[in-house]
Backbone as CSV, one residue per row, in Angstrom:
resi,resn,N_x,N_y,N_z,CA_x,CA_y,CA_z,C_x,C_y,C_z
1,MET,-18.140,-7.395,10.598,-17.437,-8.627,10.356,-18.470,-9.752,10.329
2,SER,-18.393,-10.581,9.310,-19.332,-11.689,9.181,-18.930,-12.842,10.103
3,LEU,-19.827,-13.786,10.246,-19.542,-14.963,11.060,-18.358,-15.734,10.484
4,LYS,-18.308,-15.847,9.172,-17.201,-16.553,8.514,-15.864,-15.878,8.830
5,GLU,-15.828,-14.556,8.755,-14.599,-13.819,9.060,-14.216,-13.974,10.528
6,THR,-15.203,-13.972,11.396,-14.944,-14.143,12.824,-14.339,-15.509,13.103
7,LEU,-14.899,-16.537,12.493,-14.363,-17.887,12.675,-12.952,-18.003,12.115
8,GLN,-12.720,-17.402,10.951,-11.376,-17.436,10.372,-10.385,-16.741,11.301
9,CYS,-10.783,-15.621,11.857,-9.916,-14.877,12.772,-9.591,-15.706,14.010
10,LEU,-10.567,-16.436,14.514,-10.348,-17.263,15.698,-9.517,-18.503,15.392
11,CYS,-9.764,-19.129,14.238,-9.084,-20.380,13.890,-7.699,-20.166,13.296
12,ASN,-7.555,-19.137,12.488,-6.276,-18.864,11.838,-6.093,-17.352,11.719
13,PRO,-5.717,-16.699,12.803,-5.625,-15.236,12.781,-4.618,-14.700,11.767
14,GLN,-3.539,-15.418,11.531,-2.547,-14.938,10.573,-3.126,-14.878,9.159
15,ALA,-3.892,-15.886,8.774,-4.533,-15.874,7.455,-5.573,-14.758,7.383
16,HIS,-6.319,-14.575,8.451,-7.330,-13.514,8.482,-6.680,-12.144,8.302
17,PHE,-5.649,-11.862,9.083,-5.014,-10.547,8.999,-4.266,-10.362,7.681
18,SER,-3.772,-11.442,7.090,-3.162,-11.348,5.758,-4.195,-10.901,4.735
19,LYS,-5.396,-11.460,4.838,-6.473,-11.068,3.928,-6.876,-9.616,4.160
20,VAL,-6.962,-9.208,5.414,-7.299,-7.815,5.735,-6.268,-6.878,5.112
21,LEU,-4.992,-7.222,5.245,-3.937,-6.398,4.648,-4.079,-6.357,3.129
22,ASN,-4.288,-7.510,2.517,-4.418,-7.549,1.061,-5.620,-6.737,0.588
23,ASP,-6.730,-6.830,1.295,-7.917,-6.050,0.933,-7.632,-4.551,0.995
24,ALA,-6.782,-4.140,1.925,-6.458,-2.716,2.078,-5.670,-2.175,0.889
25,PHE,-5.012,-3.046,0.147,-4.213,-2.618,-1.005,-5.038,-2.437,-2.280
26,LYS,-6.262,-2.896,-2.284,-7.081,-2.843,-3.496,-7.506,-1.412,-3.807
27,ASP,-7.542,-1.095,-5.101,-7.904,0.256,-5.545,-9.312,0.652,-5.119
28,ASP,-10.226,-0.308,-5.095,-11.619,0.008,-4.782,-11.941,-0.113,-3.284
29,ALA,-10.914,-0.229,-2.448,-11.130,-0.342,-1.002,-11.663,0.972,-0.439
30,ASP,-12.621,0.861,0.487,-13.137,2.068,1.137,-12.142,2.542,2.205
31,GLU,-12.396,3.706,2.775,-11.459,4.309,3.740,-11.231,3.416,4.952
32,ASN,-12.286,2.815,5.468,-12.159,1.947,6.633,-11.250,0.758,6.334
33,THR,-11.402,0.190,5.149,-10.572,-0.940,4.748,-9.122,-0.510,4.592
34,LYS,-8.897,0.665,4.017,-7.532,1.166,3.857,-6.883,1.449,5.210
35,GLU,-7.659,1.959,6.152,-7.130,2.239,7.489,-6.739,0.961,8.217
36,ALA,-7.298,-0.159,7.796,-6.968,-1.441,8.419,-5.497,-1.789,8.236
37,LEU,-4.881,-1.300,7.188,-3.457,-1.550,6.951,-2.641,-1.086,8.153
38,THR,-2.810,0.148,8.540,-2.091,0.686,9.695,-2.528,-0.009,10.974
39,ARG,-3.823,-0.192,11.127,-4.366,-0.788,12.350,-3.795,-2.192,12.586
40,VAL,-3.758,-3.024,11.550,-3.245,-4.387,11.710,-1.756,-4.366,12.038
41,ILE,-0.993,-3.593,11.293,0.456,-3.575,11.516,0.791,-3.069,12.917
42,VAL,0.138,-2.020,13.355,0.452,-1.442,14.666,-0.057,-2.324,15.809
43,THR,-1.280,-2.824,15.705,-1.839,-3.589,16.825,-1.288,-5.004,16.919
44,ARG,-0.828,-5.562,15.819,-0.302,-6.932,15.838,1.224,-6.964,15.921
45,PHE,1.838,-5.798,15.968,3.297,-5.680,15.926,3.982,-6.553,16.974
46,ASN,3.553,-6.491,18.210,4.178,-7.265,19.286,3.463,-8.577,19.578
47,VAL,2.511,-8.932,18.750,1.738,-10.148,18.994,2.167,-11.257,18.040
48,ASP,1.843,-11.089,16.757,2.140,-12.145,15.783,2.423,-11.589,14.387
49,MET,2.983,-10.390,14.331,3.213,-9.762,13.030,4.166,-10.571,12.164
50,LYS,5.166,-11.191,12.757,6.098,-12.002,11.965,5.354,-13.135,11.251
51,GLU,4.457,-13.792,11.952,3.676,-14.876,11.352,2.711,-14.345,10.294
52,ILE,2.159,-13.173,10.516,1.272,-12.556,9.521,2.061,-12.240,8.255
53,ILE,3.266,-11.710,8.402,4.122,-11.414,7.246,4.405,-12.691,6.468
54,GLU,4.759,-13.754,7.164,5.040,-15.035,6.505,3.806,-15.561,5.777
55,GLU,2.649,-15.462,6.412,1.399,-15.920,5.794,1.058,-15.079,4.571
56,PHE,1.246,-13.769,4.664,0.982,-12.885,3.531,1.872,-13.265,2.352
57,ASP,3.161,-13.436,2.613,4.102,-13.811,1.555,3.692,-15.128,0.902
58,LYS,3.258,-16.091,1.723,2.856,-17.401,1.221,1.572,-17.313,0.395
59,GLN,0.583,-16.590,0.896,-0.717,-16.514,0.222,-0.675,-15.712,-1.071
60,TYR,0.045,-14.597,-1.059,-0.040,-13.661,-2.178,1.215,-13.619,-3.038
61,LYS,2.207,-14.438,-2.692,3.429,-14.604,-3.502,4.184,-13.302,-3.741
62,ILE,4.086,-12.379,-2.793,4.835,-11.126,-2.845,5.133,-10.719,-1.402
63,PRO,6.354,-10.286,-1.138,6.655,-9.844,0.229,5.786,-8.647,0.622
64,LEU,5.347,-8.626,1.859,4.504,-7.535,2.341,5.201,-6.193,2.173
65,THR,6.498,-6.139,2.444,7.223,-4.870,2.281,7.173,-4.392,0.837
66,GLN,7.292,-5.313,-0.107,7.237,-4.933,-1.523,5.857,-4.393,-1.886
67,LYS,4.825,-5.042,-1.386,3.459,-4.588,-1.665,3.234,-3.187,-1.099
68,ILE,3.720,-2.943,0.110,3.592,-1.614,0.711,4.349,-0.586,-0.117
69,GLU,5.568,-0.924,-0.536,6.359,0.005,-1.344,5.687,0.305,-2.681
70,ASP,4.970,-0.669,-3.234,4.279,-0.475,-4.512,3.042,0.411,-4.380
71,VAL,2.412,0.412,-3.217,1.115,1.062,-3.059,1.171,2.357,-2.247
72,ALA,1.886,2.348,-1.150,1.906,3.508,-0.244,2.882,4.574,-0.742
73,LEU,2.767,5.763,-0.171,3.592,6.895,-0.596,4.265,7.577,0.592
74,GLY,5.391,8.196,0.324,6.053,9.109,1.250,6.353,8.571,2.631
75,ASN,6.141,9.435,3.623,6.441,9.087,5.015,5.599,7.921,5.515
76,TYR,4.360,7.830,5.025,3.488,6.725,5.416,4.113,5.402,4.993
77,LYS,4.589,5.336,3.756,5.257,4.138,3.248,6.496,3.829,4.085
78,ASP,7.318,4.835,4.326,8.546,4.641,5.104,8.245,4.115,6.506
79,PHE,7.202,4.665,7.125,6.797,4.237,8.464,6.397,2.764,8.475
80,LEU,5.516,2.374,7.557,5.041,0.992,7.523,6.168,0.017,7.202
81,VAL,6.986,0.358,6.224,8.094,-0.524,5.838,9.087,-0.672,6.990
82,SER,9.379,0.412,7.688,10.328,0.315,8.804,9.777,-0.569,9.921
83,LEU,8.472,-0.498,10.181,7.876,-1.391,11.179,7.997,-2.849,10.755
84,ILE,7.661,-3.128,9.513,7.710,-4.503,9.010,9.137,-5.042,9.072
85,ARG,10.091,-4.236,8.684,11.491,-4.694,8.685,12.010,-4.942,10.099
86,ARG,11.479,-4.256,11.078,11.899,-4.484,12.470,11.431,-5.845,12.973
87,VAL,10.344,-6.319,12.429,9.789,-7.607,12.850,10.434,-8.754,12.085
88,ALA,10.595,-8.567,10.792,11.073,-9.649,9.913,12.531,-9.881,10.015
């Protein structure tokens, strides 16, 4: 993580985690970046996931659940979407 990313995470964690989620959806994302999707949703679930969802929707003009449904598959997709819907 760069200094810029660290500062963004400290100053505006919702924007930082929204970017992390969006990066995980990219076709050219490496495995570590893709794994961040699950890591962010699970670790932030009881902290500030609702605010992250709102920030993601605002920044990328698409609901996070829709983006997950467009990209993820099978049980993994169902798991992530069900977590997001429990928060939102």
